[in-house]
C-alpha positions in Angstrom: 0.0 0.0 0.0 1.3 3.4 -1.0 1.5 5.8 2.0 1.4 9.5 1.0 3.4 11.9 3.0 1.4 15.1 3.7 2.5 18.5 4.8 -0.1 19.6 7.3 -0.8 23.3 7.7 -2.9 24.3 10.6 -5.0 27.3 9.8 -5.9 28.7 13.2 -5.1 26.2 15.9 -2.0 25.0 17.8 -3.0 21.4 17.5 -0.4 19.0 16.3 -1.2 15.7 14.6 0.1 13.6 11.8 -2.5 13.4 9.1 -2.2 11.2 6.0 -4.4 10.5 3.1 -5.0 6.7 3.1 -6.2 4.2 0.7 -9.5 2.4 1.4 -10.9 -0.2 -1.0 -8.5 0.9 -3.7 -9.3 4.6 -3.5 -8.0 7.6 -1.5 -11.3 9.5 -1.9 -14.9 8.1 -1.5 -16.2 10.7 -4.0 -15.1 14.0 -5.5 -15.1 15.9 -2.2 -14.6 13.4 0.6 -11.3 11.6 1.2 -10.1 9.0 3.7 -7.4 10.0 6.3 -5.4 8.6 9.1 -4.7 10.8 12.1 -1.9 9.9 14.5 -2.2 6.3 13.3 -6.0 6.1 13.8 -8.4 5.4 10.9 -11.6 5.4 12.9 -13.2 7.9 15.3 -14.6 7.2 18.8 -17.9 6.0 17.2 -16.1 3.6 14.8 -16.6 5.7 11.7 -13.8 5.9 9.2 -11.9 9.2 9.5 -12.5 11.5 6.4 -11.9 15.0 5.2 -14.5 17.1 3.4 -12.9 19.5 0.9 -13.8 23.1 1.5 -15.4 25.3 -1.2 -16.4 22.3 -3.3 -19.6 20.4 -4.0 -19.5 17.4 -6.3 -22.3 15.1 -7.6 -23.5 12.4 -5.3 -22.7 8.8 -6.0 -24.3 7.1 -3.0 -27.8 8.5 -3.5 -27.9 10.2 -6.8 -31.1 11.8 -8.1 -30.5 10.6 -11.7 -28.0 8.7 -13.8 -26.3 11.9 -15.0 -25.5 12.8 -11.4 -24.1 9.4 -10.7 -22.0 9.4 -13.9 -20.5 12.9 -13.1 -19.9 11.9 -9.5 -18.0 8.8 -10.6 -15.9 11.0 -13.0 -15.1 13.4 -10.1 -14.1 10.5 -7.9 -11.8 9.1 -10.6 -10.3 12.5 -11.3 -9.4 13.2 -7.6 -8.1 9.7 -7.0 -5.8 10.0 -10.1 -4.5 13.4 -9.0 -3.5 11.8 -5.7 -1.9 8.7 -7.3 0.1 10.8 -9.7 1.1 13.5 -7.1 4.6 14.5 -6.0 3.4 16.6 -3.0 0.2 16.7 -1.0 -0.7 19.4 1.5 -3.8 19.5 3.8 -4.8 22.9 5.3 -7.2 22.5 8.2 -8.1 23.8 11.6 -9.8 20.4 12.4 -13.4 21.8 12.4 -15.9 19.2 11.4 -19.1 19.2 9.3 -22.4 17.7 10.5 -21.3 14.2 9.3 -18.1 14.3 11.4 -15.7 14.9 8.5 -12.8 17.2 9.0 -13.1 20.3 6.8 -9.9 20.8 4.8 -8.3 22.3 1.8 -6.3 19.8 -0.3 -3.4 21.1 -2.4 -1.7 18.7 -4.8 1.5 19.7 -6.4 0.9 23.3 -5.5 -2.6 23.5 -6.9 -5.9 23.6 -5.0 -7.9 20.5 -5.8 -11.3 22.1 -5.3 -10.4 24.7 -8.0 -9.2 21.9 -10.3 -12.4 19.9 -10.0 -14.5 23.0 -10.6 -12.4 24.0 -13.6 -12.9 20.6 -15.1 -16.7 20.9 -14.7 -16.8 18.0 -12.2 -18.0 20.2 -9.3 -19.2 23.6 -8.2 -18.3 26.1 -5.6 -20.1 25.0 -2.4 -22.9 27.3 -1.3 -24.6 26.5 1.9 -28.4 25.6 1.4 -28.0 25.9 -2.3 -27.4 22.4 -3.6 -26.8 22.1 -7.3 -29.3 20.1 -9.3 -27.0 17.8 -11.4 -30.0 16.3 -13.2 -31.3 19.4 -15.1 
């Protein structure tokens, strides 16, 4: 299993932790905006859930409960895109202050080879800028 070394930049806290992207079932990311991580050697939280990051400023199509086939197809393309970026990367950087979303995912920026991944996904029409309470309809 390939372990990726990640430079972690804390945005506003003095917390220290080793955080690594990790592979799970052949992928580093579950979908286009959620990736698996290991923090200080742990892969699960206190409730037994896999540790994940949620990319900031990004919304990608759903693959687990898509509203139509187009949404699922685009979601799978976004997942493939981000996983390939990670596999081909030279450097990976996570920028987080360890705040979590309502699903317990750590909110983070992901920078691969000096480029923000959220922007790359948006520029490739595989996602949109996240706007709270304004979910994109991928089916229209």
